C-alpha positions as CSV (number, residue, x, y, z in Angstrom):
1,M,40.4,15.0,43.1
2,V,43.0,17.7,43.4
3,T,44.3,20.4,41.0
4,A,47.6,21.0,42.7
5,P,50.6,18.7,42.7
6,I,50.0,15.7,44.9
7,D,51.8,15.7,48.3
8,V,53.0,12.1,48.7
9,S,54.5,12.8,52.1
10,H,51.1,13.9,53.4
11,L,49.4,10.7,52.0
12,I,52.1,8.6,53.7
13,G,51.4,10.3,57.0
14,T,47.7,9.8,56.5
15,A,48.1,6.0,55.9
16,Q,50.7,5.5,58.6
17,A,49.5,4.2,62.0
18,A,50.6,2.1,65.0
19,G,51.2,-1.5,63.9
20,V,51.9,-0.6,60.3
21,G,55.1,-2.3,59.1
22,A,54.8,-1.8,55.4
23,L,53.8,1.0,53.1
24,S,53.3,0.4,49.4
25,V,53.4,3.6,47.4
26,F,52.1,3.7,43.8
27,L,52.7,6.8,41.7
28,G,51.2,7.1,38.2
29,T,53.1,9.7,36.2
30,V,52.7,11.3,32.7
31,R,55.0,9.5,30.4
32,D,56.7,11.0,27.3
33,L,55.8,8.1,24.9
34,N,52.6,6.1,24.3
35,D,52.1,3.5,21.6
36,G,55.2,4.8,19.8
37,R,53.9,8.4,19.8
38,P,55.9,11.2,21.6
39,V,53.7,12.9,24.2
40,Q,54.3,16.3,25.7
41,G,51.5,16.5,28.3
42,M,48.1,15.3,29.4
43,D,44.7,16.7,30.4
44,Y,42.8,14.8,33.1
45,E,39.1,15.5,33.4
46,A,36.6,13.9,35.8
47,Y,33.0,13.9,36.8
48,E,34.3,15.0,40.2
49,A,31.4,14.2,42.5
50,M,31.0,10.7,41.1
51,A,34.8,10.1,40.8
52,A,35.3,11.0,44.5
53,S,32.4,8.8,45.5
54,E,33.6,5.8,43.4
55,L,37.2,6.2,44.5
56,A,36.1,6.1,48.1
57,A,34.0,3.0,47.3
58,V,37.0,1.3,45.7
59,A,39.2,2.0,48.8
60,R,36.5,0.8,51.2
61,E,35.9,-2.4,49.3
62,V,39.6,-3.2,49.1
63,C,40.0,-2.4,52.8
64,D,37.0,-4.6,53.7
65,R,38.6,-7.5,51.9
66,T,41.9,-7.0,53.7
67,P,41.6,-6.5,57.4
68,G,44.1,-4.0,58.8
69,L,44.7,-2.3,55.4
70,R,44.8,1.5,55.5
71,V,44.8,3.5,52.3
72,A,45.3,7.1,51.2
73,I,44.6,8.1,47.5
74,E,44.6,11.2,45.4
75,H,44.0,11.7,41.7
76,R,45.0,14.9,40.0
77,I,42.9,16.7,37.3
78,G,43.9,19.4,35.0
79,T,46.8,19.8,32.6
80,L,50.0,17.9,33.6
81,G,53.4,17.8,32.1
82,I,55.8,14.9,31.5
83,G,56.8,13.2,34.8
84,E,54.1,14.8,36.9
85,V,52.2,12.6,39.3
86,S,48.6,12.0,38.2
87,V,47.6,9.5,40.8
88,A,49.1,8.5,44.2
89,I,48.1,5.5,46.2
90,V,49.5,4.6,49.6
91,A,48.5,1.2,51.1
92,A,49.6,0.5,54.6
93,H,49.5,-2.8,56.5
94,A,51.4,-4.7,59.1
95,H,52.9,-6.9,56.3
96,R,54.3,-6.1,52.9
97,G,52.1,-8.6,50.9
98,P,48.7,-7.1,51.8
99,A,50.1,-3.6,51.4
100,M,51.5,-4.3,47.9
101,D,48.4,-6.3,46.8
102,G,46.1,-3.5,48.1
103,A,47.9,-0.8,46.1
104,R,47.7,-2.9,42.9
105,E,44.0,-3.8,43.4
106,I,43.1,-0.1,43.9
107,I,44.9,1.1,40.8
108,E,43.3,-1.6,38.7
109,S,39.8,-0.9,40.0
110,L,40.3,2.8,39.7
111,K,41.1,2.4,36.0
112,Q,38.0,0.4,35.4
113,R,35.5,2.2,37.6
114,V,36.3,5.8,38.3
115,P,35.1,8.4,35.8
116,I,38.4,10.1,35.0
117,W,39.4,10.7,31.4
118,K,42.7,11.7,29.9
119,R,43.6,13.4,26.6
120,E,47.2,13.1,25.4
121,H,49.0,16.1,23.9
122,Y,51.3,14.8,21.2
123,V,54.5,16.5,20.1
124,D,53.1,16.9,16.6
125,G,50.3,19.1,18.0
126,E,47.5,16.5,17.8
127,R,45.4,15.7,20.9
128,A,43.5,12.5,21.5
129,W,41.3,11.1,24.3
130,V,42.7,7.8,25.7
131,D,40.6,4.8,26.8
132,P,42.1,3.9,30.3
133,T,40.5,0.4,30.2
134,R,42.4,-0.8,27.2
135,A,45.8,-2.3,27.3
136,G,48.4,-0.1,25.6
137,Q,46.3,3.0,26.2
138,V,44.9,3.1,22.6
139,P,43.8,6.7,21.7
140,L,40.1,7.1,20.9
141,E,39.1,8.6,17.6
142,V,37.5,11.9,18.5
143,P,37.7,14.9,16.3
144,R,39.6,17.9,17.6
């Protein structure tokens, strides 16, 4: 977990190695609209020790299933504005298929398993926690 902007170039350098012919980079960013509601920002909170451990476990499991796969991942916590990168995944492999599949598998597992929560800041002033496991990112009903 990091609180500063994610350095994607650093993550690429970490994943790059001899024999790597493909790098798949996934960047999750804060969008300005969710379920038809204008959004102006987002808070990300995490149970940091558990999130770091679970994120490492996800990466290890995906790499174990894909020999030769190398990954570098960072997730940002704190308050982010529209367009800022909240998560970056770099998956590197000798071939593009495993690199692309690895990045997708990691983000899908991260959303399901890693204890990171987000609260959207809507343009109308309301804020709501979002369930990351539900399609469409449906806000949770939690009093302000």
